[in-house]
C-alpha positions in Angstrom: -5.2 -5.4 18.7 -3.0 -8.4 17.9 -0.6 -8.1 14.9 2.2 -10.2 13.5 5.3 -9.4 11.5 4.9 -10.0 7.8 6.9 -9.6 4.6 4.5 -9.6 1.6 5.0 -9.3 -2.2 2.4 -7.7 -4.5 1.5 -4.8 -6.7 1.2 -1.3 -5.2 -2.3 0.0 -6.1 -4.6 3.0 -5.6 -7.0 1.3 -3.2 -10.0 3.5 -4.1 -9.8 3.0 -7.9 -9.2 -0.7 -7.5 -12.2 -1.2 -5.3 -14.5 1.1 -7.3 -13.6 0.0 -10.9 -10.9 -2.6 -10.7 -8.1 -0.4 -12.1 -4.5 -1.3 -11.5 -1.3 -2.1 -13.5 0.8 0.1 -15.8 -2.3 1.7 -17.6 -3.5 3.0 -14.3 0.0 4.1 -12.9 -0.4 7.9 -13.6 -3.9 8.1 -12.1 -2.9 6.0 -9.1 0.1 8.2 -8.5 -2.0 11.3 -8.5 -4.6 9.8 -6.2 -2.0 8.6 -3.7 -0.3 12.1 -3.8 -3.5 13.7 -2.5 -4.0 11.2 0.3 -6.1 8.4 -1.2 -5.5 5.0 0.4 -2.7 2.8 -0.9 -3.0 -0.9 -1.2 -1.0 -4.0 -1.9 -2.6 -6.5 -4.4 -1.1 -10.0 -3.7 -0.7 -12.5 -6.5 -3.5 -14.6 -5.0 -5.9 -11.6 -5.3 -5.8 -10.7 -1.6 -6.0 -7.0 -1.0 -4.2 -5.2 1.9 -4.5 -1.6 2.9 -1.0 -0.2 3.5 -0.6 2.3 6.4 2.5 4.1 7.5 3.6 2.8 10.9 4.6 6.3 12.1 1.5 8.0 13.4 2.7 11.7 13.5 4.2 11.4 10.1 1.1 10.0 8.5 -1.0 12.6 10.2 1.2 15.6 9.5 2.4 15.2 5.9 3.7 13.2 3.0 5.6 10.3 4.6 8.7 8.6 3.3 6.5 5.4 2.8 3.9 7.4 0.8 6.6 8.9 -1.5 8.1 5.5 -2.1 4.6 4.0 -2.8 3.8 6.8 -5.3 7.2 6.1 -7.0 6.4 2.3 -7.1 2.7 2.6 -8.1 1.8 -0.4 -10.3 5.1 -2.1 -9.6 5.7 -5.4 -7.8 7.3 -4.7 -4.4 8.1 -6.4 -1.1 6.5 -4.7 1.9 7.7 -5.4 5.5 5.5 -4.5 8.5 2.9 -5.6 10.9 -0.2 -7.4 9.7 -3.6 -6.8 11.3 -7.1 -8.0 10.4 -10.4 -6.8 11.9 -13.7 -8.2 10.7 -12.2 -9.2 7.3 -10.4 -5.9 6.7 -6.7 -6.6 6.1 -4.0 -4.0 6.7 -0.2 -3.9 6.9 1.4 -1.2 9.0 4.5 -0.6 6.9 7.8 -0.4 8.8 10.8 1.0 7.0 10.6 1.2 3.3 8.9 -0.4 0.3 11.5 -2.4 -1.5 11.3 -3.5 -5.1 11.2 -7.3 -5.5 14.4 -8.8 -6.7 
């Protein structure tokens, strides 16, 4: 599928809790970290309200264990970060395949 390079800023969120009950931010940080640590989807909530699922670019790593990206996302849960990767959208579902690392916004 077509994709394009992207650099996006937003809050790292627990995708599941956000979609189900709207939870995010510092009050939800601990819960979000626990959910992400057991494999729940991770998202990026942009300032304009757009929501992106974040997926590790490396297939074998994301299939076989806790990836470097997931560890960084857990550490940065509820924080504003810059994510670099490949953007893809299919039938309104937005995703960024993260390349490299999640970097804190300066």
